[in-house]
C-alpha positions in Angstrom: 117.1 -38.1 85.0 118.7 -41.5 85.2 116.4 -44.3 86.5 117.6 -47.2 88.6 116.0 -50.4 87.6 116.4 -53.7 89.5 116.4 -56.8 87.3 115.7 -60.0 89.1 117.4 -61.9 86.3 119.9 -61.2 83.5 120.7 -58.3 81.3 122.0 -59.3 77.9 124.3 -56.6 76.4 124.3 -56.9 72.6 121.6 -58.6 70.6 123.3 -59.9 67.4 123.2 -63.6 66.7 124.8 -64.8 70.0 123.1 -62.3 72.3 119.6 -62.9 70.9 120.1 -66.7 71.1 121.1 -66.2 74.7 118.0 -64.0 75.4 115.8 -66.7 73.9 117.4 -69.6 75.8 117.2 -67.8 79.1 113.6 -66.7 78.6 112.7 -70.2 77.6 113.9 -71.4 81.0 111.8 -68.8 82.9 114.6 -66.3 83.5 113.8 -62.6 83.6 115.7 -61.1 80.6 116.3 -57.6 79.6 118.2 -57.3 76.3 119.9 -54.1 75.3 121.1 -53.1 71.8 120.5 -49.7 70.1 120.6 -51.2 66.6 117.8 -53.2 64.9 118.1 -56.9 64.2 120.0 -57.5 60.9 121.9 -54.2 61.0 125.2 -54.0 59.1 127.6 -52.4 61.6 128.8 -55.5 63.4 129.3 -59.1 62.6 125.8 -60.6 62.1 125.0 -59.5 58.6 125.8 -60.5 55.0 123.0 -63.0 54.1 125.1 -66.2 54.4 127.4 -67.9 56.9 129.0 -71.3 56.4 127.9 -74.1 58.8 130.5 -76.9 58.9 130.8 -79.9 61.2 134.3 -81.3 60.5 136.2 -78.4 62.0 139.8 -78.0 60.7 140.5 -75.2 63.2 140.5 -77.5 66.2 138.7 -80.9 66.7 137.7 -79.8 70.1 135.0 -77.7 68.4 133.4 -80.8 66.6 131.1 -81.8 69.5 129.9 -78.2 69.4 129.3 -78.1 65.7 127.4 -81.4 65.8 125.1 -80.2 68.5 124.8 -76.7 66.9 123.6 -78.4 63.6 120.8 -80.2 65.5 119.9 -77.0 67.3 119.7 -75.1 63.9 117.2 -77.7 62.7 115.2 -77.4 65.9 115.1 -73.6 65.5 113.8 -74.0 62.0 111.0 -76.3 63.1 110.1 -74.0 66.0 110.1 -70.8 64.0 108.6 -72.0 60.8 111.5 -70.1 59.0 113.9 -71.5 56.5 117.3 -70.6 57.8 119.6 -73.4 56.6 120.6 -74.4 53.1 122.2 -77.9 53.0 124.4 -77.3 50.0 127.5 -79.1 51.4 130.8 -77.4 51.9 134.0 -78.1 50.1 137.5 -77.2 51.3 140.3 -76.9 48.6 144.0 -76.4 48.8 147.3 -77.5 47.2 148.5 -80.8 48.5 151.0 -80.2 51.3 149.8 -76.6 51.9 151.2 -75.5 55.3 147.7 -74.3 56.4 146.6 -78.0 56.4 143.0 -77.0 55.6 142.2 -80.3 53.9 144.1 -82.8 56.1 143.0 -81.1 59.3 139.4 -81.3 58.1 139.8 -85.0 57.2 141.4 -85.7 60.6 138.6 -84.0 62.6 136.0 -85.9 60.6 137.7 -89.2 61.2 138.0 -88.6 65.0 134.3 -88.1 65.3 133.0 -90.4 62.5 131.6 -87.6 60.3 130.9 -88.3 56.7 133.4 -86.6 54.3 134.9 -87.4 51.0 138.6 -86.8 50.3 139.0 -85.9 46.6 141.8 -85.3 44.1 141.6 -82.4 41.7 140.2 -84.4 38.8 137.4 -85.8 40.9 136.5 -82.3 42.0 136.4 -81.1 38.4 134.2 -84.1 37.3 131.7 -83.5 40.1 131.7 -79.7 40.0 132.6 -78.5 36.5 132.3 -74.8 37.6 135.3 -75.3 39.9 138.7 -74.8 38.2 140.9 -76.8 40.5 144.5 -77.3 39.4 146.2 -80.7 39.3 148.2 -81.0 42.5 145.3 -79.7 44.6 143.1 -81.8 46.9 139.7 -81.3 48.5 137.5 -82.5 51.2 133.7 -82.4 50.7 131.4 -82.4 53.7 128.0 -83.2 52.2 126.1 -82.7 55.5 126.9 -79.1 55.8 125.9 -75.8 54.2 125.1 -72.2 55.1 122.7 -70.2 57.2 121.1 -66.7 56.7 122.4 -64.6 59.6 120.0 -61.7 59.2 116.9 -63.9 59.1 118.3 -65.8 62.1 118.7 -62.7 64.2 115.2 -61.4 63.3 113.8 -64.8 64.1 115.6 -65.0 67.4 114.3 -61.6 68.4 110.7 -62.6 67.6 110.9 -65.8 69.6 112.7 -64.2 72.5 110.0 -61.6 72.8 107.3 -64.2 72.5 109.1 -66.1 75.4 109.0 -63.0 77.6 112.3 -61.3 77.0 112.2 -57.5 77.2 114.4 -56.3 74.3 115.2 -52.5 74.5 116.9 -50.2 72.0 119.4 -48.7 74.4 123.1 -48.2 74.1 125.2 -49.6 77.0 127.8 -47.0 77.9 129.6 -48.9 80.7 129.4 -51.9 83.0 130.3 -51.9 86.7 131.7 -55.3 87.4 131.2 -57.0 90.8 129.0 -59.5 92.7 126.0 -57.3 91.8 126.9 -55.7 88.4 125.5 -52.4 87.2 124.8 -51.8 83.5 124.7 -48.1 82.5 122.8 -46.6 79.6 122.1 -42.9 79.0 118.8 -43.1 80.8 118.9 -46.2 83.0 121.1 -48.0 85.6 120.2 -51.6 85.5 121.0 -53.8 88.6 120.7 -57.4 87.5 121.9 -60.6 89.1 123.9 -61.6 86.0 125.1 -59.9 82.9 125.7 -61.7 79.5 128.1 -59.7 77.4 127.7 -60.5 73.7 128.5 -57.1 72.2 130.8 -58.2 69.3 133.2 -55.4 68.3 131.9 -53.1 71.1 132.9 -55.7 73.7 136.6 -54.6 74.1 135.6 -51.1 75.3 132.9 -52.4 77.6 135.5 -54.8 79.1 137.8 -51.8 79.7 140.4 -53.5 77.5 141.0 -56.1 80.2 141.0 -59.0 77.7 143.5 -59.0 74.7 140.9 -58.5 71.9 141.5 -56.8 68.5 138.8 -55.7 66.2 139.7 -56.1 62.5 138.1 -54.8 59.3 137.0 -57.3 56.6 135.8 -56.8 53.1 133.1 -58.9 51.5 132.1 -58.8 47.8 129.3 -60.3 45.7 129.7 -60.7 41.9 127.2 -61.3 39.1 128.3 -64.4 37.2 129.2 -64.2 33.6 127.5 -67.6 33.2 125.2 -68.8 36.0 124.9 -72.4 34.8 126.0 -74.8 37.5 126.6 -72.2 40.2 123.4 -72.6 42.3 123.4 -74.4 45.7 122.0 -77.6 44.0 125.1 -77.8 41.8 127.8 -76.0 43.8 128.7 -76.2 47.6 129.9 -73.5 49.8 133.6 -73.3 49.6 136.9 -72.7 51.5 140.2 -72.3 49.8 143.6 -72.2 51.5 146.7 -71.3 49.5 150.0 -69.9 50.7 148.6 -68.8 54.0 145.5 -67.0 52.7 142.1 -68.4 53.6 139.1 -67.4 51.5 135.5 -68.5 51.8 132.4 -68.2 49.6 129.0 -69.3 48.6 127.1 -70.5 45.5 124.8 -68.3 43.5 121.7 -67.1 45.3 118.9 -65.0 43.8 119.7 -61.3 44.2 122.9 -62.1 46.0 125.3 -63.2 43.2 128.3 -65.3 44.2 129.9 -64.1 47.5 133.5 -64.3 48.4 135.7 -62.9 51.3 139.1 -63.4 52.8 139.0 -64.7 56.4 142.6 -63.9 57.5 144.3 -60.5 57.6 142.5 -57.2 58.0 143.4 -53.9 59.6 142.9 -53.3 63.3 140.1 -50.8 63.9 137.1 -50.0 66.2 133.4 -49.7 65.5 133.7 -45.9 65.8 136.7 -45.5 63.5 136.3 -48.3 60.9 136.7 -47.3 57.3 133.5 -48.5 55.6 134.6 -47.5 52.1 135.5 -50.5 49.9 138.2 -49.6 47.5 138.6 -50.8 43.9 141.8 -52.7 44.7 140.1 -54.6 47.5 137.3 -55.7 45.1 139.8 -56.7 42.4 141.7 -58.9 44.8 138.6 -60.8 45.7 137.5 -60.9 42.0 140.9 -62.4 41.1 140.6 -65.1 43.7 137.1 -65.9 42.5 138.2 -66.0 38.9 140.9 -68.5 39.7 138.5 -70.8 41.4 135.2 -70.3 39.7 135.9 -68.4 36.4 132.2 -68.1 35.4 131.3 -66.4 38.6 133.8 -63.5 38.4 131.6 -61.1 36.5 130.6 -57.5 37.4 130.5 -56.4 41.0 127.0 -56.6 42.5 127.9 -55.0 45.9 130.7 -54.9 48.5 130.8 -53.9 52.1 132.7 -54.3 55.3 132.2 -56.4 58.5 134.1 -56.6 61.8 135.8 -59.6 63.4 136.6 -59.4 67.1 139.8 -61.5 67.4 141.3 -63.3 70.3 145.1 -63.9 70.3 144.7 -67.6 69.6 141.7 -67.3 67.3 139.4 -69.3 69.7 136.3 -67.9 71.3 136.3 -66.3 74.7 133.4 -67.9 76.4 132.6 -68.1 80.1 132.5 -66.0 83.4 135.0 -63.2 83.7 137.8 -64.1 86.2 137.5 -60.8 87.9 133.6 -60.7 87.8 132.0 -64.2 87.7 128.5 -62.6 87.6 129.4 -61.5 84.0 129.5 -64.2 81.4 131.0 -63.3 78.0 130.9 -64.6 74.5 133.4 -62.5 72.6 136.7 -62.8 70.6 134.8 -65.1 68.2 137.4 -64.4 65.5 135.0 -64.6 62.6 133.9 -68.2 63.0 131.1 -68.2 65.6 127.9 -67.7 63.7 127.5 -71.4 62.9 127.4 -72.0 66.6 124.7 -69.4 67.4 121.9 -71.6 68.8 124.5 -73.6 70.8 126.2 -70.5 72.2 122.8 -69.2 73.4 122.2 -72.6 75.1 125.7 -72.6 76.7 125.3 -69.0 78.0 122.0 -69.8 79.5 123.6 -72.9 81.2 126.4 -70.8 82.6 124.0 -68.1 83.9 121.8 -70.6 85.6 124.6 -72.8 87.0 123.9 -75.8 84.8 126.6 -77.9 83.1 126.7 -77.3 79.4 126.0 -80.3 77.1 129.4 -79.8 75.5 132.9 -79.0 76.8 133.6 -75.3 76.6 136.3 -75.1 79.2 139.1 -74.6 76.6 137.4 -71.3 75.7 137.4 -69.8 79.2 138.5 -66.2 79.6 140.7 -67.4 82.4 143.3 -68.5 79.9 144.1 -64.8 79.4 144.0 -63.8 83.1 
């Protein structure tokens, strides 16, 4: 028997990082919130797992994100104080690439920092080697170091957000959303319930394209992440080595310093085969591991020891690589945050705040108009 439930408030569909932050922000403002996700916080089937995510402020992707990164950093610190949990590690982040690389990783980061007055250091290869002896940076490369940056623990974040959202009054339920009827008064269907809320927030990660009935041009891609046990751990901890990005010949890799039980983590940001959550190949093949080990050996030779573990994650890509954030053009009562293209976790507390603003008719503290779904209408 399917039950009809009226919700005088908002149903949040998907409770990973962004959805749980939205549930908390809405509940904090007195909104009635029902959150739906069949998987427990910290699960490994979507995009909010893997122990570490870079948090950068000087955003090479597009300077329009920089006001968002700056506010997100403050909101991360506020979340730590409120929760009593340590979520951030301020290791700094360094971006490295050959001078003149067409990806413009280093110059674009420097330009974004200069536009907004963010402290960064533009370094030649020799200066990088002097400061971080573990990094094997060839002559002819350049780097930009962002000392006021670092990384965040996504799984601890999601668990913390769930706890705080419940404490604030959100009703988080382990139900699978099968379909959404869009309209002035939307209907959210699960196997046992039809929810009738005033608003829907859709933050379902790689499950979003199907729930959107493929009406936005989104592609889910498979990524591989590997952790290696260093041959020599000296100088590889976050007190001696920052998080890193490397751009070379169109390939963009990212990684993290040595953490207890976690080894040194590296992954490739670009590329990846198109898939779906139901059909994704979760098996990591030896050649995929060796490609990541070779990249790590080139940059940090001492880190490229035995494989500790490897796994997959999913990106939900928009055509332009920017987020899809805002009301749906054909259903303004549904606000989405999707198409986050593998670079959204650093914004999690901000995106929760923005989604709450959009649900409640408030003006967000930062400009998000350039991310509107209407650009694909």
